[in-house]
C-alpha positions as CSV (number, residue, x, y, z in Angstrom):
1,M,11.4,16.9,-9.3
2,T,8.3,16.4,-10.7
3,A,6.4,12.6,-9.9
4,S,6.4,11.8,-13.9
5,D,10.0,12.6,-13.7
6,T,10.6,10.2,-10.6
7,I,8.9,7.9,-12.5
8,T,10.4,8.2,-15.9
9,A,14.1,7.4,-13.6
10,V,12.7,4.6,-12.1
11,F,11.2,3.0,-15.4
12,D,15.5,3.8,-17.3
13,R,17.1,2.5,-13.8
14,H,14.6,-0.7,-14.5
15,D,15.4,-0.5,-18.6
16,V,11.2,0.0,-18.7
17,P,10.3,0.9,-22.2
18,A,9.2,3.8,-23.1
19,R,6.0,2.7,-25.3
20,F,5.0,1.2,-22.0
21,G,5.1,4.2,-20.1
22,Q,2.0,5.3,-19.2
23,D,0.4,2.0,-18.4
24,P,-0.9,2.6,-15.0
25,E,-0.1,-0.3,-13.4
26,L,3.6,0.5,-14.3
27,R,4.1,3.4,-12.8
28,A,2.6,2.2,-9.1
29,I,4.8,-0.1,-9.5
30,A,7.7,3.1,-10.4
31,Y,6.2,5.3,-7.6
32,S,6.5,2.4,-5.0
33,L,10.2,1.5,-5.7
34,H,10.1,5.4,-5.2
35,R,9.3,5.1,-2.1
36,L,11.7,2.6,-0.8
37,E,14.7,4.8,-2.2
38,N,13.1,8.1,-0.9
39,P,10.6,7.5,2.4
40,A,9.0,10.2,4.0
41,E,10.6,10.5,7.7
42,G,8.9,8.4,11.1
43,P,7.0,5.5,11.1
44,E,7.2,4.6,7.2
45,A,11.2,5.2,7.1
46,R,11.5,3.2,10.7
47,F,9.6,0.4,9.1
48,Y,11.8,0.2,5.2
49,A,15.2,0.0,8.4
50,A,13.2,-2.9,10.2
51,S,14.3,-6.0,9.6
52,S,11.3,-9.0,9.4
53,L,12.1,-12.7,10.2
54,L,11.7,-15.0,7.4
55,S,11.3,-18.8,7.1
56,G,13.8,-20.1,4.2
57,D,12.7,-21.5,1.0
58,T,13.1,-25.1,1.9
59,P,12.4,-26.3,5.4
60,E,16.2,-27.2,5.5
61,E,17.1,-23.8,5.4
62,G,16.6,-22.1,9.0
63,E,15.0,-18.6,9.4
64,Y,16.5,-15.6,8.6
65,F,15.9,-11.6,9.2
66,M,15.5,-9.2,5.9
67,E,15.5,-5.6,5.8
68,N,12.2,-4.4,5.2
69,R,13.3,-2.4,1.9
70,A,15.0,-5.0,0.3
71,L,12.1,-6.8,0.9
72,L,10.0,-4.6,-1.0
73,K,12.1,-3.9,-3.1
74,E,12.4,-7.8,-4.4
75,I,8.9,-7.8,-4.5
76,H,7.7,-4.5,-6.7
77,T,10.9,-5.2,-8.8
78,D,9.7,-8.7,-9.5
79,Q,6.1,-7.2,-9.7
80,L,7.7,-4.7,-12.6
81,S,9.4,-7.7,-14.4
82,Q,5.6,-9.6,-14.6
83,R,3.9,-6.5,-15.5
84,L,6.9,-5.7,-18.4
85,A,6.0,-9.5,-19.8
86,A,2.6,-9.6,-19.6
87,L,2.5,-6.0,-21.4
88,E,5.0,-7.6,-24.1
89,E,2.9,-10.7,-24.5
90,L,-0.1,-8.6,-25.5
91,E,1.8,-6.9,-28.3
92,D,2.6,-10.4,-29.4
């Protein structure tokens, strides 16, 4: 699978319209999402599998652990959504 195919597959899973397929920021985010699903061996794989201690969203919520892979996926997915919204707003 080529890098372009990899990015296209991520775009398809996240319903990215084809007209935005060459946006460099979206492509970078897509590649990051792909790496989360297919990490290199060694330190990268161990980091993704490890967990981080996070504080609760409110003062009443206690601390909790979250797998780094899940945390990064949430961050990258949010970045993808925000970039799509910005691109769609530019079209209006």
